[in-house]
Backbone as ProteinMPNN parsed JSONL, in Angstrom:
{"seq_chain_A": "MSKTEDFLTKAEEQEIVQAIVEAEKNTSGEIRVHIEENNTKPPVERAQEVFHILKMDATELKNGVLFYICMQTKSFAIIGDQGIDKLVEDDFWDCTKDLVISHFKKGEFKLGLINGILRAGERLKKYFPYDHENDTNELSNEISRN", "coords_chain_A": {"N_chain_A": [[-16.469, 16.754, -8.321], [-13.65, 14.274, -8.316], [-14.301, 11.217, -8.896], [-12.501, 9.349, -7.412], [-12.2, 11.07, -5.043], [-15.093, 10.774, -3.987], [-14.748, 7.936, -2.611], [-13.262, 7.659, -0.723], [-13.954, 8.967, 2.65], [-12.656, 12.121, 4.126], [-12.224, 11.928, 6.542], [-11.884, 9.521, 6.77], [-9.789, 8.449, 5.433], [-7.459, 10.155, 6.57], [-8.235, 8.639, 8.915], [-6.8, 5.631, 7.598], [-4.05, 6.949, 6.587], [-3.402, 7.108, 9.393], [-3.285, 4.161, 9.859], [-1.341, 3.559, 7.896], [1.002, 4.948, 9.817], [1.172, 3.363, 12.377], [1.477, 0.774, 10.932], [3.706, 1.203, 10.078], [5.105, 1.311, 12.371], [6.247, -0.632, 12.992], [7.654, -1.423, 11.066], [10.498, -0.776, 9.084], [10.543, -0.437, 6.211], [8.281, 0.993, 3.854], [5.269, 2.437, 3.297], [2.652, 2.914, 0.84], [-0.698, 4.538, -0.202], [-2.523, 4.615, -3.332], [-4.95, 5.69, -5.099], [-6.525, 5.657, -8.18], [-9.041, 7.294, -10.662], [-9.485, 5.944, -12.812], [-8.002, 3.592, -15.644], [-6.334, 1.676, -18.395], [-4.767, -0.399, -18.326], [-3.328, -3.407, -17.308], [-3.416, -4.543, -13.15], [-1.496, -4.958, -11.726], [0.787, -4.415, -13.652], [0.117, -1.399, -13.976], [0.375, -0.28, -11.133], [3.307, -1.258, -11.076], [3.721, 0.969, -12.641], [3.028, 3.283, -10.973], [4.719, 3.312, -8.778], [6.345, 3.916, -9.525], [6.263, 6.48, -10.489], [5.935, 7.669, -7.916], [8.529, 7.716, -7.006], [8.742, 5.156, -5.196], [10.512, 3.346, -5.549], [13.162, 4.204, -4.541], [13.451, 4.634, -2.238], [15.991, 3.334, 0.536], [16.385, 0.583, 1.403], [15.241, -0.433, -0.312], [12.426, -0.517, 0.346], [9.529, -0.264, -0.346], [6.204, -0.644, -0.429], [3.277, -0.833, -2.024], [-0.142, 0.055, -2.622], [-2.14, -0.39, -4.184], [-5.241, 0.98, -6.264], [-7.752, 0.985, -8.82], [-10.492, 2.592, -9.365], [-12.376, 2.562, -11.567], [-12.185, 0.231, -13.631], [-12.324, -1.416, -11.123], [-10.368, -2.577, -9.65], [-7.66, -3.714, -8.067], [-4.348, -3.665, -6.746], [-1.155, -4.917, -5.158], [2.215, -4.558, -4.529], [5.482, -5.378, -4.107], [8.885, -3.376, -3.238], [11.943, -4.442, -5.038], [13.824, -5.312, -2.448], [12.002, -6.342, -1.144], [10.991, -8.393, -2.466], [13.249, -9.892, -2.709], [14.229, -11.09, -0.434], [11.207, -12.758, 0.195], [8.686, -14.915, 0.575], [7.22, -16.327, -2.726], [4.771, -15.942, -2.765], [4.196, -13.912, -0.967], [1.997, -11.829, -0.477], [-0.127, -12.65, -1.185], [-2.093, -13.762, 0.839], [-1.988, -11.177, 2.479], [-3.435, -9.405, 0.244], [-6.262, -11.248, -0.062], [-7.308, -10.472, 1.859], [-7.987, -7.968, 2.268], [-9.615, -7.59, -0.658], [-11.281, -9.267, 0.24], [-12.764, -7.706, 1.938], [-13.798, -5.038, 0.283], [-14.959, -6.353, -1.461], [-17.358, -6.663, -0.077], [-17.624, -3.631, -0.041], [-16.564, -2.19, 2.065], [-14.13, -0.538, 2.276], [-12.436, 1.387, 3.347], [-12.048, 0.004, 6.169], [-10.843, -2.825, 4.426], [-8.354, -1.522, 3.521], [-7.306, -0.28, 5.866], [-6.683, -3.18, 7.411], [-5.39, -4.667, 5.52], [-3.127, -2.825, 5.509], [-2.287, -2.889, 7.962], [-1.832, -5.625, 8.299], [0.375, -5.821, 6.353], [2.416, -4.372, 7.844], [2.967, -5.87, 10.304], [4.079, -8.333, 8.264], [6.469, -7.961, 7.082], [7.561, -7.06, 9.603], [9.381, -9.084, 9.931], [11.411, -9.183, 8.354], [12.166, -6.56, 7.465], [13.024, -5.261, 10.574], [11.428, -2.416, 12.198], [13.93, 0.23, 12.889], [14.497, 1.568, 15.401], [16.668, 3.341, 16.21], [17.705, 4.904, 14.12], [15.256, 4.883, 11.635], [14.068, 6.857, 9.486], [11.128, 8.345, 8.342], [11.012, 7.74, 4.869], [9.081, 8.235, 3.049], [6.08, 9.682, 1.971], [3.032, 9.251, 3.619], [0.727, 10.349, 3.073], [-2.155, 9.42, 1.339], [-2.264, 9.237, -2.477], [-3.602, 10.571, -5.439], [-4.483, 10.137, -8.659]], "CA_chain_A": [[-15.539, 16.524, -7.329], [-14.408, 13.072, -8.896], [-14.788, 9.719, -8.232], [-11.279, 9.06, -6.145], [-12.361, 11.883, -3.538], [-16.21, 9.97, -3.098], [-14.413, 6.666, -2.585], [-13.355, 7.796, 0.594], [-14.078, 10.337, 3.253], [-11.507, 12.729, 4.011], [-12.111, 11.379, 8.103], [-11.375, 7.579, 6.385], [-8.621, 9.018, 4.422], [-7.331, 10.162, 7.907], [-7.583, 6.875, 9.299], [-5.677, 5.033, 6.444], [-2.765, 7.558, 7.412], [-2.513, 6.49, 11.017], [-3.131, 3.081, 9.821], [-0.04, 3.259, 7.621], [2.099, 5.229, 10.578], [1.198, 2.554, 13.215], [2.195, -0.208, 11.063], [5.791, 1.39, 9.699], [6.474, 1.072, 13.538], [6.735, -2.739, 13.144], [8.719, -2.351, 9.635], [11.284, 0.161, 7.911], [9.42, -0.649, 5.006], [7.257, 2.304, 3.732], [3.574, 2.142, 2.767], [1.27, 3.705, -0.031], [-2.031, 3.798, -0.927], [-2.353, 5.423, -4.602], [-6.182, 5.614, -5.753], [-7.454, 6.341, -9.297], [-9.85, 7.033, -11.643], [-9.354, 4.972, -14.355], [-6.395, 2.982, -16.332], [-6.647, 0.649, -18.553], [-3.513, -1.125, -17.842], [-3.55, -4.21, -15.604], [-3.595, -3.486, -12.301], [0.202, -4.801, -11.382], [1.339, -3.567, -14.29], [-0.293, 0.236, -14.493], [0.906, -0.453, -10.098], [4.502, -0.923, -11.2], [4.018, 2.648, -13.252], [2.887, 4.373, -10.753], [5.54, 3.056, -7.805], [8.325, 4.687, -10.016], [6.064, 7.469, -10.319], [5.729, 8.025, -6.43], [9.594, 7.049, -6.266], [8.606, 4.433, -4.281], [11.752, 2.347, -5.808], [14.222, 5.389, -4.334], [14.149, 4.475, -0.863], [17.426, 2.887, 0.748], [16.549, -0.79, 1.769], [14.505, -1.015, -1.258], [11.448, -1.927, 0.638], [8.601, 0.614, -0.438], [4.678, -1.59, -0.696], [2.351, 0.151, -2.532], [-1.657, -0.634, -2.581], [-3.076, 0.309, -5.788], [-6.644, 0.937, -6.019], [-8.22, 1.68, -9.509], [-11.754, 2.705, -9.738], [-13.352, 2.285, -13.478], [-12.192, -1.848, -13.249], [-12.612, -2.321, -9.715], [-8.834, -3.191, -9.221], [-6.888, -4.216, -6.755], [-3.137, -4.527, -6.632], [-0.269, -4.948, -3.836], [3.385, -4.587, -4.614], [6.724, -4.444, -2.981], [10.25, -3.15, -3.711], [13.155, -5.651, -5.297], [14.135, -5.713, -1.7], [11.088, -7.567, -0.125], [10.539, -9.6, -3.481], [14.327, -10.972, -2.794], [13.498, -12.15, 0.622], [10.202, -13.158, 0.889], [8.237, -16.071, -0.537], [6.632, -15.623, -4.036], [3.102, -15.949, -2.746], [4.375, -13.407, 0.565], [1.345, -10.585, -0.656], [-1.054, -13.203, -0.738], [-2.89, -13.302, 2.446], [-2.524, -9.456, 2.503], [-4.338, -9.457, -1.362], [-6.99, -11.45, -0.627], [-7.393, -10.339, 3.05], [-7.982, -6.468, 1.111], [-10.64, -8.092, -1.313], [-12.785, -9.989, 1.031], [-13.299, -6.555, 2.578], [-13.447, -4.943, -0.748], [-16.486, -7.046, -2.146], [-18.575, -6.209, 0.735], [-17.727, -2.604, 0.331], [-15.922, -2.355, 3.352], [-12.704, -0.206, 1.603], [-11.461, 1.536, 4.304], [-11.825, -1.418, 6.584], [-10.347, -3.2, 3.889], [-7.062, -1.245, 3.414], [-6.471, -0.757, 7.366], [-6.62, -3.936, 7.921], [-4.245, -4.929, 4.917], [-1.828, -2.37, 5.761], [-1.437, -3.557, 9.133], [-1.056, -6.831, 7.93], [1.524, -5.802, 5.492], [3.707, -3.655, 8.122], [3.573, -6.571, 10.52], [4.43, -9.381, 7.926], [7.653, -7.577, 6.958], [8.64, -6.983, 10.35], [10.528, -10.449, 10.156], [12.328, -9.044, 6.976], [13.053, -5.614, 7.533], [12.016, -4.217, 11.508], [12.502, -1.077, 13.106], [15.228, 0.491, 13.817], [13.794, 2.746, 16.794], [17.691, 4.732, 16.342], [18.275, 5.468, 12.752], [14.383, 4.823, 10.704], [13.698, 7.847, 8.554], [10.0, 7.623, 7.177], [11.374, 8.269, 3.454], [8.147, 8.629, 1.075], [4.906, 9.972, 2.619], [2.28, 8.623, 4.439], [-0.46, 10.745, 2.61], [-2.924, 9.126, -0.366], [-1.708, 9.75, -3.926], [-4.439, 10.333, -6.516], [-4.557, 10.401, -10.227]], "C_chain_A": [[-15.958, 14.579, -8.096], [-14.304, 11.883, -8.011], [-13.798, 9.122, -6.608], [-12.14, 9.694, -5.067], [-13.932, 11.049, -3.405], [-15.118, 8.257, -2.633], [-13.726, 6.941, -1.436], [-13.397, 9.362, 1.256], [-12.843, 10.746, 3.435], [-11.424, 11.874, 6.089], [-11.955, 9.401, 7.289], [-10.263, 7.87, 5.915], [-7.502, 8.812, 5.804], [-6.976, 8.99, 8.813], [-6.727, 5.761, 9.012], [-4.537, 5.831, 6.782], [-2.481, 6.935, 8.419], [-2.366, 5.249, 10.84], [-1.383, 2.733, 9.192], [1.745, 4.048, 8.684], [2.19, 3.989, 11.373], [2.069, 1.101, 12.135], [3.708, -0.127, 10.252], [6.398, 1.222, 11.356], [6.832, 0.138, 13.712], [7.906, -2.706, 12.256], [9.443, -0.972, 9.879], [10.843, 0.124, 6.524], [8.509, 0.507, 4.898], [6.24, 1.851, 2.147], [2.615, 2.85, 2.196], [0.599, 3.435, -0.336], [-2.283, 4.625, -2.104], [-3.952, 5.173, -5.073], [-6.448, 6.212, -7.183], [-8.399, 6.271, -10.178], [-10.543, 5.88, -12.532], [-7.957, 4.374, -15.061], [-6.961, 1.531, -16.755], [-5.949, -0.5, -19.011], [-3.613, -2.829, -16.961], [-2.588, -3.842, -14.436], [-2.122, -3.574, -12.222], [1.044, -4.17, -12.388], [1.745, -1.638, -14.223], [0.567, 0.549, -12.295], [2.128, -0.35, -9.847], [4.716, 0.275, -11.492], [4.353, 3.557, -12.05], [3.848, 4.179, -8.91], [6.452, 3.025, -8.255], [7.877, 6.146, -9.8], [6.266, 7.958, -8.972], [7.435, 8.131, -6.126], [9.88, 6.374, -4.725], [9.984, 3.581, -4.127], [13.297, 3.523, -5.491], [14.763, 5.412, -2.947], [15.581, 2.949, -0.619], [17.305, 1.773, 0.945], [15.679, -1.43, 0.696], [13.001, -1.831, -1.255], [9.749, -1.253, 1.039], [7.35, -0.703, -0.339], [3.953, -0.446, -1.002], [0.675, -0.752, -2.922], [-2.094, 0.512, -3.697], [-4.616, -0.071, -5.784], [-7.265, 1.522, -7.484], [-9.899, 1.62, -9.72], [-13.28, 2.221, -10.517], [-13.776, 0.674, -13.044], [-12.217, -2.09, -12.352], [-11.166, -3.208, -9.629], [-8.282, -3.157, -9.069], [-5.59, -4.598, -7.276], [-2.596, -4.238, -5.512], [1.194, -5.246, -3.905], [4.712, -4.137, -3.985], [7.827, -3.974, -4.191], [11.043, -4.449, -4.265], [13.765, -5.78, -3.634], [13.444, -6.542, -1.129], [10.98, -8.597, -1.595], [12.119, -10.338, -3.742], [14.568, -11.705, -1.784], [12.452, -12.96, 0.944], [9.611, -14.126, -0.588], [7.482, -15.362, -1.389], [5.038, -15.351, -3.623], [2.821, -15.214, -1.442], [2.809, -12.399, 0.661], [-0.114, -11.695, -1.186], [-2.496, -13.127, -0.189], [-3.262, -11.889, 2.746], [-3.891, -9.456, 1.13], [-5.952, -9.727, -1.041], [-7.582, -10.933, 0.916], [-8.523, -8.188, 2.338], [-9.468, -6.423, 0.53], [-11.658, -8.322, -0.893], [-13.398, -8.156, 1.459], [-14.009, -5.46, 1.263], [-15.343, -5.204, -1.49], [-17.93, -7.417, -1.289], [-18.795, -4.38, 1.131], [-17.579, -1.787, 1.374], [-14.297, -1.776, 2.348], [-11.84, 0.426, 2.078], [-11.498, 0.559, 4.922], [-10.561, -2.36, 6.081], [-8.418, -3.0, 3.772], [-6.579, -1.005, 4.759], [-5.957, -1.777, 7.364], [-5.224, -5.18, 7.172], [-2.804, -4.114, 5.11], [-1.183, -2.859, 7.004], [-0.787, -4.569, 9.424], [0.586, -6.96, 7.129], [2.65, -5.756, 6.406], [4.235, -4.775, 9.141], [4.514, -8.139, 10.158], [5.715, -8.498, 7.633], [8.191, -7.084, 7.884], [9.781, -7.837, 10.493], [11.767, -9.748, 9.23], [13.127, -7.781, 7.107], [12.392, -5.025, 9.27], [12.652, -2.85, 11.784], [12.896, -0.953, 13.541], [15.051, 1.794, 14.365], [15.058, 3.88, 16.71], [17.304, 5.389, 14.992], [17.087, 5.403, 11.721], [14.088, 6.111, 10.807], [12.022, 7.666, 7.52], [10.589, 9.083, 5.332], [10.476, 8.677, 2.588], [6.786, 9.184, 2.168], [4.001, 9.203, 3.037], [0.947, 8.902, 3.599], [-1.125, 9.554, 0.897], [-2.436, 9.66, -1.272], [-3.298, 9.587, -4.619], [-3.967, 10.443, -8.02], [-6.177, 10.353, -10.759]], "O_chain_A": [[-16.977, 13.924, -8.317], [-14.247, 11.725, -6.791], [-14.104, 8.744, -5.477], [-12.748, 8.988, -4.263], [-13.897, 10.511, -2.299], [-16.017, 7.718, -1.988], [-13.544, 5.811, -0.984], [-13.081, 10.447, 0.769], [-11.896, 10.052, 3.066], [-10.395, 11.384, 6.555], [-12.015, 8.315, 7.866], [-9.527, 6.957, 6.288], [-6.89, 7.779, 6.075], [-5.914, 8.559, 9.262], [-6.086, 5.088, 9.82], [-3.819, 5.149, 7.513], [-1.47, 6.238, 8.515], [-1.424, 4.768, 11.469], [-0.517, 2.024, 9.705], [2.94, 3.849, 8.462], [3.241, 3.372, 11.199], [3.085, 0.542, 12.549], [4.51, -1.009, 9.943], [7.579, 1.067, 11.667], [7.714, -0.137, 14.525], [8.881, -3.453, 12.346], [9.054, -0.17, 10.728], [11.014, 1.153, 5.871], [7.996, 0.947, 5.927], [6.307, 1.402, 1.003], [1.752, 3.407, 2.874], [0.515, 2.322, -0.855], [-2.232, 5.787, -1.699], [-4.022, 4.037, -5.543], [-6.588, 7.434, -7.204], [-8.693, 5.142, -10.57], [-11.607, 5.3, -12.75], [-6.887, 4.937, -14.829], [-7.591, 0.667, -16.146], [-6.327, -1.351, -19.816], [-4.143, -2.919, -15.854], [-1.529, -3.216, -14.467], [-1.427, -2.606, -12.53], [1.964, -3.432, -12.038], [2.756, -0.944, -14.322], [1.262, 1.556, -12.162], [2.526, 0.293, -8.876], [5.628, 0.893, -10.943], [5.332, 4.29, -11.912], [3.535, 4.928, -7.986], [7.432, 2.398, -7.854], [8.574, 6.973, -9.212], [6.993, 8.951, -8.999], [7.732, 8.617, -5.034], [10.576, 6.644, -3.747], [10.486, 3.209, -3.066], [14.287, 3.528, -6.223], [15.817, 5.856, -2.494], [15.902, 2.013, -1.352], [18.414, 1.318, 0.664], [15.388, -2.627, 0.687], [12.495, -2.754, -1.893], [9.025, -1.468, 2.011], [7.83, -1.82, -0.144], [3.969, 0.643, -0.429], [0.521, -1.888, -3.371], [-2.259, 1.724, -3.839], [-5.102, -1.137, -5.405], [-7.329, 2.749, -7.419], [-10.445, 0.631, -10.208], [-14.422, 1.828, -10.277], [-14.754, 0.113, -12.549], [-12.133, -3.313, -12.24], [-11.117, -4.435, -9.554], [-7.606, -2.449, -9.816], [-5.457, -5.546, -8.05], [-3.165, -3.468, -4.739], [1.511, -6.271, -3.303], [5.018, -3.04, -3.517], [7.777, -4.085, -5.416], [10.658, -5.533, -3.826], [14.443, -6.807, -3.672], [13.971, -7.502, -0.568], [10.871, -9.793, -1.326], [12.31, -11.135, -4.66], [15.043, -12.833, -1.914], [12.57, -13.813, 1.823], [9.811, -14.157, -1.802], [7.071, -14.218, -1.199], [4.295, -14.579, -4.229], [1.815, -15.438, -0.768], [2.409, -12.186, 1.805], [-1.123, -11.098, -1.56], [-3.559, -12.653, -0.589], [-4.351, -11.451, 3.117], [-5.103, -9.51, 1.339], [-6.834, -8.964, -1.434], [-8.782, -11.209, 0.915], [-9.685, -7.801, 2.205], [-10.345, -5.648, 0.91], [-12.758, -7.912, -1.262], [-14.491, -7.707, 1.115], [-15.111, -5.093, 1.669], [-16.331, -4.536, -1.795], [-18.966, -8.027, -1.552], [-19.538, -3.857, 1.962], [-18.3, -0.819, 1.617], [-13.53, -2.597, 1.845], [-10.672, 0.384, 1.694], [-10.852, -0.287, 4.303], [-9.594, -2.667, 6.778], [-7.531, -3.847, 3.877], [-5.457, -1.449, 4.999], [-4.727, -1.754, 7.319], [-4.505, -6.016, 7.72], [-1.682, -4.586, 4.928], [-0.001, -3.162, 7.166], [0.171, -4.775, 10.168], [1.513, -7.761, 7.248], [3.629, -6.494, 6.292], [5.451, -4.961, 9.204], [5.201, -8.832, 10.909], [6.036, -8.342, 8.812], [9.271, -6.543, 7.647], [10.863, -7.537, 10.997], [12.954, -9.875, 9.533], [14.347, -7.721, 6.954], [11.335, -4.394, 9.244], [13.781, -2.371, 11.673], [12.93, -1.46, 14.662], [15.391, 2.871, 13.875], [14.83, 5.055, 16.999], [16.59, 6.391, 14.947], [17.497, 5.827, 10.641], [13.854, 6.636, 11.895], [11.842, 7.099, 6.442], [10.551, 10.265, 4.993], [10.738, 9.317, 1.57], [6.89, 8.797, 3.332], [4.28, 8.054, 2.694], [0.144, 7.992, 3.391], [-0.572, 9.185, -0.139], [-2.032, 10.795, -1.02], [-4.04, 8.641, -4.355], [-2.878, 10.96, -8.266], [-6.443, 10.535, -11.947]]}, "name": "protein", "num_of_chains": 1, "seq": "MSKTEDFLTKAEEQEIVQAIVEAEKNTSGEIRVHIEENNTKPPVERAQEVFHILKMDATELKNGVLFYICMQTKSFAIIGDQGIDKLVEDDFWDCTKDLVISHFKKGEFKLGLINGILRAGERLKKYFPYDHENDTNELSNEISRN"}
């Protein structure tokens, strides 16, 4: 079993997926979580690569959000696609990132991700509100691993 599978139990993983479903009820934004065992690149740079690999840059409104975690380096990044970056202030993700990291420092990985995901959905609502008639789930809500 890899370290990424030890990071969260199956039940915790399902709670995080449910948080993504809940967050996406506030916004047309698409939220994903990616966990990998090791990578030597800076977290934001690697998150940008994963964003592309997961085809998160292919959403119609360019409003994907990735929560990226690297186990070995204990690094974390949250990034949004260009549609978000064009509209929000430069420090838009800082409060969400700080919230997640504060929980991670206490070993509360599931809680950190859930709170961060819900906060992201709430904050994106202003710029990308959920369209009850036309919104489709463009990306999987499942946690991806590498």
